[in-house]
C-alpha positions in Angstrom: 170.1 67.3 15.4 172.2 68.0 18.1 171.5 71.8 17.2 168.2 71.3 18.3 169.7 70.0 22.3 171.3 74.0 22.4 167.6 75.8 21.9 166.3 75.5 25.5 169.6 76.8 26.9 169.1 79.5 24.5 165.5 80.3 25.2 166.6 80.1 28.7 169.1 82.5 28.2 166.7 84.9 26.0 164.2 84.7 29.3 166.8 85.7 31.5 167.3 88.7 30.2 164.0 89.5 30.2 163.7 88.6 33.5 164.5 92.2 35.8 162.2 93.1 37.6 160.1 96.4 37.6 159.0 98.7 40.3 156.5 101.7 39.6 155.1 102.9 42.9 153.2 106.6 42.6 151.4 107.5 45.5 148.5 108.7 43.7 147.2 110.8 47.2 150.4 113.2 47.5 150.8 113.1 43.1 147.2 114.9 43.1 148.4 117.5 45.3 151.4 118.7 43.1 150.7 122.1 41.8 149.9 122.0 38.6 152.5 124.9 37.7 155.6 123.4 40.3 159.3 123.6 39.4 160.9 120.4 38.8 164.3 120.4 40.0 166.7 117.2 38.2 169.7 117.5 39.4 172.1 115.6 36.8 172.0 111.6 37.2 174.0 109.3 39.5 176.0 106.2 38.5 177.7 104.8 35.6 180.3 108.0 34.8 180.0 107.1 31.3 176.1 107.5 31.6 175.3 110.0 33.7 174.9 113.0 31.8 173.3 111.9 28.3 171.1 110.6 30.5 170.1 113.2 32.2 170.1 115.5 29.3 167.8 112.5 27.7 165.6 112.2 31.0 164.7 115.9 30.8 164.2 116.0 27.1 161.7 113.8 27.5 159.8 115.0 30.6 159.9 118.7 29.2 158.3 116.7 25.9 155.4 115.7 28.1 155.0 118.1 30.6 153.9 121.9 31.2 156.3 122.5 34.0 158.8 124.5 34.2 162.1 122.3 34.5 165.3 123.4 36.0 167.9 120.9 34.9 171.0 121.0 37.7 175.0 119.5 37.6 176.3 117.1 39.8 175.8 117.3 44.2 178.3 116.3 45.1 182.0 115.3 44.2 182.4 112.0 42.7 184.1 109.4 44.9 185.2 105.5 43.3 181.9 104.7 45.4 179.7 106.6 43.1 181.1 106.3 39.9 181.2 102.4 40.3 177.2 103.0 40.1 176.9 103.6 44.3 173.9 104.9 46.2 172.0 108.1 45.0 173.1 111.2 46.7 172.1 112.0 50.3 168.2 113.2 49.4 169.1 116.1 52.2 171.0 117.6 50.1 169.0 117.6 47.3 166.1 118.9 49.4 168.0 121.3 51.0 169.0 123.1 47.3 166.4 123.1 46.1 164.1 124.9 49.2 167.6 127.1 48.9 166.2 127.7 45.2 162.8 127.5 45.2 161.9 124.3 43.5 158.6 122.6 44.5 159.4 119.2 43.3 163.1 117.3 43.0 163.6 114.4 41.1 166.6 112.3 41.7 168.4 109.3 39.4 170.8 107.0 38.7 171.7 104.9 36.1 173.8 101.5 36.2 174.7 99.1 33.1 175.5 94.6 33.5 177.6 93.3 30.8 178.1 89.8 30.8 179.2 87.1 27.6 176.4 87.4 26.0 173.9 89.7 28.0 173.4 93.2 28.1 170.9 95.7 30.0 170.6 98.5 31.6 168.9 100.7 34.6 167.2 103.7 35.0 166.3 104.7 39.1 164.2 107.7 39.6 162.5 108.9 42.6 160.8 112.2 43.2 159.9 114.2 46.2 158.1 117.2 47.6 160.4 119.7 48.1 158.7 121.6 50.8 157.9 117.9 53.2 160.8 115.8 51.8 158.2 113.2 51.1 158.4 110.9 48.3 156.2 110.6 45.6 157.2 108.1 43.1 159.6 105.8 42.8 160.2 104.2 39.7 163.1 101.8 38.5 163.5 100.2 35.5 165.3 97.7 33.0 165.9 98.6 29.1 163.2 95.7 28.2 165.4 95.2 25.6 165.4 91.9 23.9 168.7 92.3 22.3 171.0 95.3 22.5 174.1 96.3 20.9 176.0 98.0 23.6 175.3 99.4 27.0 174.8 102.4 26.3 171.4 101.8 24.0 170.6 99.6 26.9 170.8 102.3 29.5 169.7 104.9 27.2 166.0 102.6 26.7 165.6 102.3 30.3 165.9 106.0 31.1 163.0 106.2 28.7 161.1 103.7 30.7 161.3 106.3 33.9 161.2 109.4 32.1 157.5 108.0 30.2 156.9 107.3 33.8 157.9 110.5 35.8 156.1 112.6 33.4 152.4 110.2 34.3 152.9 111.7 38.0 152.8 115.7 36.7 150.2 115.0 34.0 147.0 114.3 35.8 
């Protein structure tokens, strides 16, 4: 009978694990203006250094399997400071847009991955922003938690979140 007292508490913990918000924001008018032959530039994601390389690779591989556009996977945009290494903000957009313009890309996709681990709770997060390189206008932005109720590692959570944002981003290019 004593275990039944803990059931509501356990249920609350599981529900809190699912309570992370998602952001899916696509400016449809701007998305419809993306040329079908647009070249998409994806610099290396920023955030937790344990996950940025494989997150970028995974995002690009999902995008390549979903769209016909040419996708260029780039390297890091800036030297990593302790702020970035601990999950700080994305590189300045102007820096990425200028590099994209210099190289003749049409669309810029910037991403960031983070994770959260406490006693008994794991989650991963992916944030992606899509920009029109010519105008510098943000076309879409996405933020997704992993969506996993049970996970074995932060890495698994981050990759699940990246899979979700890659699917979101692919829809921007497939009209």
